[in-house]
C-alpha positions in Angstrom: -0.6 137.1 245.6 -3.0 138.0 242.7 -0.7 138.5 240.3 0.6 134.9 241.3 -2.5 133.7 240.7 -3.2 135.6 237.4 0.0 133.6 236.7 -1.4 130.2 236.9 -4.5 131.4 235.7 -3.0 132.5 232.3 -0.4 129.6 232.2 -2.9 127.4 232.7 -5.4 127.9 229.8 -2.3 128.5 227.7 -1.3 124.9 228.3 -4.9 123.2 227.5 -3.8 123.7 224.0 -1.1 122.0 224.0 -2.8 119.0 225.3 -5.5 118.3 223.0 -5.9 115.1 221.3 -5.4 114.9 217.6 -8.8 115.5 215.4 -8.0 112.1 213.6 -7.7 109.9 216.5 -10.8 108.3 216.2 -11.2 108.9 212.7 -8.2 106.7 211.8 -9.9 103.8 212.8 -12.6 104.4 210.8 -10.6 105.4 208.0 -8.6 101.8 208.3 -11.8 99.9 207.8 -12.7 102.0 204.9 -9.3 101.9 203.1 -9.4 98.3 203.7 -12.7 97.8 201.8 -12.3 100.6 199.0 -8.3 101.5 198.4 -6.4 98.8 199.4 -6.8 96.2 196.3 -4.8 99.2 194.5 -2.8 100.3 197.6 -2.0 97.6 199.7 0.4 98.6 202.4 0.6 101.9 200.8 1.9 100.5 197.6 0.2 101.4 194.4 -0.3 98.3 191.4 -1.1 100.5 188.8 1.6 103.1 188.7 4.3 102.1 191.1 5.5 105.9 191.2 2.7 107.4 192.8 2.2 105.2 196.2 0.9 106.6 199.3 4.4 106.6 201.0 5.3 110.0 202.6 8.5 110.4 199.8 5.8 110.0 197.4 3.2 112.1 199.2 5.1 114.9 199.4 6.6 114.8 196.2 3.4 115.0 194.3 2.0 117.4 197.1 -0.6 115.1 198.6 0.8 115.6 201.8 -2.1 117.3 203.6 -5.6 116.4 204.6 -6.6 118.8 202.2 -4.8 117.1 199.4 -5.7 113.8 200.0 -9.3 114.4 200.4 -9.5 116.0 197.1 -8.0 113.3 195.2 -10.1 110.7 197.1 -13.3 112.9 196.0 -12.9 113.8 192.7 -10.1 110.8 191.5 -7.4 112.2 188.9 -6.2 110.5 186.3 -6.1 106.6 187.0 -7.5 107.5 190.3 -11.0 106.7 190.6 -13.2 110.1 192.3 -15.2 108.1 195.1 -17.7 111.2 196.0 -20.3 108.9 195.1 -19.4 105.8 197.3 -18.3 107.5 200.5 -19.3 110.4 203.0 -17.7 113.2 203.0 -16.7 112.1 206.4 -15.7 108.7 205.4 -13.0 109.9 202.9 -11.6 112.5 205.8 -11.5 109.6 207.5 -9.4 107.3 204.9 -7.3 110.7 204.3 -6.7 110.7 208.0 -5.5 106.9 208.2 -3.8 107.3 204.7 -1.7 110.0 206.3 -1.1 108.4 209.6 0.3 105.3 208.2 2.8 107.3 205.8 4.1 108.6 208.4 4.7 105.5 210.3 5.5 104.0 207.1 3.2 102.1 206.3 2.8 98.1 207.2 
């Protein structure tokens, strides 16, 4: 009986990690608002009005190595080529929220 209880307890503890909410679930709501104010001018619906191929669609993000939270956070923070840096305009948390939103929308295929 004791072995069964231990097995049930271990199974329960291990399953807790499976049912956690994604870290970006709450962040993307604020990220969407920030994106619409700061980014949508050039990146409406994940496009890019300056350089068409450098858009925020899943395929382009993957092609250019921008398909991770760290990569998107870095480019939003520091900028690159025609992309402006936002480290002086947004907090670190806001940048992470925008990055989470961009990756979420890329996965969904943008609207």
